C-alpha positions in Angstrom: 0.0 0.0 0.0 1.4 3.4 -1.0 0.2 6.9 -0.6 -2.0 6.1 2.5 -3.0 8.5 5.2 -2.7 7.4 8.8 -3.9 9.1 12.0 -1.9 8.3 15.2 -3.2 9.7 18.5 -0.5 10.3 21.2 2.0 10.8 18.4 4.7 12.5 20.6 4.8 9.5 23.0 7.4 6.7 22.8 5.2 4.3 20.9 3.4 6.9 18.7 6.6 8.7 17.6 8.2 5.4 16.5 5.1 4.6 14.4 5.3 8.1 12.9 8.9 7.6 11.8 8.1 4.2 10.3 5.1 5.3 8.2 6.8 8.5 7.0 9.7 6.4 5.7 7.1 4.3 3.8 5.9 7.4 2.0 2.6 7.7 3.8 0.9 10.9 5.0 1.0 10.9 8.8 -1.4 12.9 11.0 -0.8 12.9 14.8 -2.3 14.4 17.9 -0.6 15.8 21.0 -1.6 17.6 24.2 1.5 19.8 24.0 2.3 22.5 21.5 5.9 22.3 22.4 6.1 18.5 21.8 4.1 18.8 18.6 6.5 21.4 17.3 9.6 19.4 18.4 8.3 16.3 16.6 7.5 18.2 13.4 11.0 19.7 13.5 12.5 16.3 13.9 11.0 15.3 10.5 11.4 18.5 8.5 12.4 16.4 5.5 8.8 15.0 5.5 7.1 18.4 6.1 4.6 17.9 3.3 3.7 14.4 4.7 3.4 15.2 8.4 0.7 17.2 10.2 0.2 17.6 13.9 -2.9 18.7 15.8 -2.7 20.0 19.4 -5.8 18.7 21.2 -7.0 17.7 24.6 -8.7 14.4 23.7 -10.7 14.4 27.0 -12.4 17.7 26.2 -16.0 17.4 25.2 -16.6 17.9 21.5 -12.8 17.8 20.7 -12.9 14.5 18.7 -15.8 15.5 16.5 -14.0 18.8 15.7 -10.8 16.9 15.0 -12.4 14.6 12.5 -14.0 17.5 10.7 -10.9 19.7 10.7 -8.8 16.9 9.3 -11.2 16.6 6.4 -11.3 20.4 5.9 -7.5 20.3 5.7 -8.0 17.8 2.8 -6.7 14.8 4.6 -8.7 11.6 4.1 -8.0 8.9 6.8 -7.3 5.4 5.7 -6.0 4.1 9.0 -6.6 5.1 12.6 -4.2 4.1 15.4 -5.5 4.8 19.0 -2.4 5.0 21.0 -2.8 8.0 23.3 -2.0 7.6 27.0 -1.0 9.6 30.0 1.2 8.4 32.8 -0.3 11.2 35.0 -3.4 9.0 35.6 -1.3 6.0 36.8 -0.3 7.4 40.2 -1.2 5.4 43.2 -0.9 6.0 46.9 2.3 4.7 48.5 0.3 4.2 51.7 -2.7 2.3 50.4 -1.7 1.2 46.9 -4.9 2.7 45.6 -5.4 5.4 43.0 -7.9 8.2 43.2 -11.4 7.9 41.7 -10.4 10.7 39.3 -7.3 8.8 38.1 -9.2 5.6 37.7 -12.0 7.1 35.6 -9.6 9.2 33.5 -7.5 6.2 32.7 -10.6 4.3 31.5 -11.8 7.4 29.7 -8.6 7.8 27.8 -8.0 4.1 27.1 -11.6 2.9 26.3 -14.0 5.7 25.8 -11.8 8.0 23.7 -10.9 5.2 21.2 -14.6 4.4 21.1 -15.7 8.0 20.4 -12.9 8.8 18.0 -13.4 5.6 16.0 -17.0 6.6 15.4 -16.2 10.2 14.6 -13.5 9.2 12.1 -15.7 6.4 10.7 -18.6 8.9 10.2 -16.6 11.6 8.6 -14.1 9.5 6.6 -16.3 6.4 5.9 -15.4 6.5 2.1 -11.7 6.1 2.8 -11.3 4.4 6.2 -9.9 0.9 6.1 -8.6 -0.1 9.5 -8.7 0.9 13.1 -6.1 -0.4 15.5 -6.2 0.0 19.3 -2.8 -0.2 21.0 -3.3 -2.4 24.0 -1.1 -4.2 26.5 -0.2 -7.7 27.8 -1.8 -6.5 31.0 -5.2 -6.4 29.4 -4.8 -10.1 29.0 -3.1 -11.3 32.2 -2.6 -9.9 35.6 0.6 -8.4 37.0 3.4 -10.7 38.2 4.5 -10.2 41.8 8.0 -11.4 40.9 8.4 -8.4 38.6 6.6 -5.8 40.8 8.4 -6.2 44.1 5.9 -4.0 45.9 2.9 -4.8 43.7 0.2 -2.6 45.3 2.4 0.5 45.1 4.2 -0.1 41.8 1.5 -1.6 39.5 -1.5 0.5 38.7 -4.5 -1.9 38.6 -6.7 0.5 36.6 -4.2 0.4 33.7 -4.8 -3.3 33.2 -8.6 -2.9 33.8 -8.8 -0.2 31.0 -6.7 -2.3 28.6 -8.9 -5.3 29.1 -11.9 -3.1 28.3 -10.1 -2.0 25.1 -9.9 -5.6 24.0 -13.6 -6.1 24.2 -14.3 -2.7 22.6 -12.2 -3.9 19.7 -14.5 -6.9 19.2 -17.7 -4.8 19.3 -16.4 -2.2 16.9 -15.2 -4.8 14.5 -18.8 -6.2 14.3 -20.4 -2.8 13.8 -17.9 -1.5 11.2 -17.6 -4.7 9.2 -20.5 -3.8 7.0 -18.5 -0.9 5.7 -15.4 -3.2 5.3 -13.5 -1.4 8.0 -11.4 -3.8 10.1 -10.8 -3.2 13.8 -8.1 -4.9 15.7 -6.0 -4.5 18.9 -2.2 -4.8 19.2 -1.3 -5.9 22.7 2.3 -4.9 23.4 4.7 -6.2 26.1 6.9 -4.1 28.2 9.1 -1.7 26.2 12.5 -0.5 27.3 12.8 3.2 28.3 11.5 4.1 31.7 12.8 1.3 33.9 16.2 0.6 35.6 18.5 -2.3 34.9 17.2 -4.3 37.9 13.7 -4.2 36.6 14.9 -5.2 33.1 16.7 -8.2 34.6 13.6 -9.3 36.5 11.5 -8.9 33.4 13.9 -10.9 31.3 13.4 -13.9 33.6 9.7 -13.9 33.1 9.5 -14.0 29.3 10.8 -16.6 26.7 12.4 -13.8 24.7 14.6 -13.0 27.8 14.4 -9.3 27.3 12.0 -6.4 27.1 10.8 -5.2 23.8 12.7 -2.6 21.9 10.9 0.1 19.9 11.9 -1.5 16.6 10.0 -4.7 17.7 6.6 -2.9 17.7 6.6 -1.8 14.1 6.1 -4.9 12.0 3.2 -6.3 14.0 1.3 -3.1 13.4 2.2 -3.1 9.7 1.0 -6.7 9.4 -2.4 -5.9 11.0 -3.2 -3.0 8.8 -1.8 -4.4 5.6 -4.5 -4.7 2.9 -3.6 -8.5 2.5 -4.6 -9.1 6.2 -8.3 -9.0 5.5 -8.9 -12.1 7.5 -7.7 -10.5 10.7 -10.7 -8.6 12.2 -11.8 -8.1 15.8 -8.6 -9.8 17.1 -6.0 -9.0 19.7 -2.6 -9.7 18.2 -0.1 -10.2 21.0 3.5 -8.9 20.5 5.0 -9.5 23.9 8.0 -11.8 23.3 6.0 -14.7 24.9 5.2 -13.0 28.2 1.6 -14.2 28.3 2.6 -17.8 27.7 3.8 -18.2 31.3 
């Protein structure tokens, strides 16, 4: 597939920015969202050689009416979405109390809102506005939407592992199935890519513990997450619909 247009939410994050780089080098038009004007500009400057192919939108995805306005604005700017990647997240919502191991009600609900409701709403908005061009929707999930946390990895589980993250990612998996059913009549495929732990924000001790718990014997690298997504949205993958493809190095096998 050449000359495709892809929308990636959370484009300035670790996962989103790697996907942006990959699809730009394929010659695709890439649209992304970010909460930060500074990060948006920094990312656009990073890919100045692809200036005509890259477009960022500063947006607060949680703001009421923002997603409908985004879908319409993209079309007014003469971009026609072929693929939507729901990958936005915020580590701000993952905070838990060191004393109780619990998070606040606000954090729990915001995590669910960002990981489940926003992909739900944006999928419908993009589908309704870009129904003539939309081909695939992919939700970026996690191995923790499939299995629970491992106490061997998280030494102080109640304080270090945010329960609501896994709960939200599990909800995202079921949302994927429901959207696949509803959009199939328009020949739009909806899938979920459940990723394992990616290097970047953890220390060496954590990485060593993680390595002992997965057959691959290491955490994922950013380059590991690219080809699974490409496979899912490839035009020849028409048989893959409503599925959660797990790219975790085998973590969920044990």
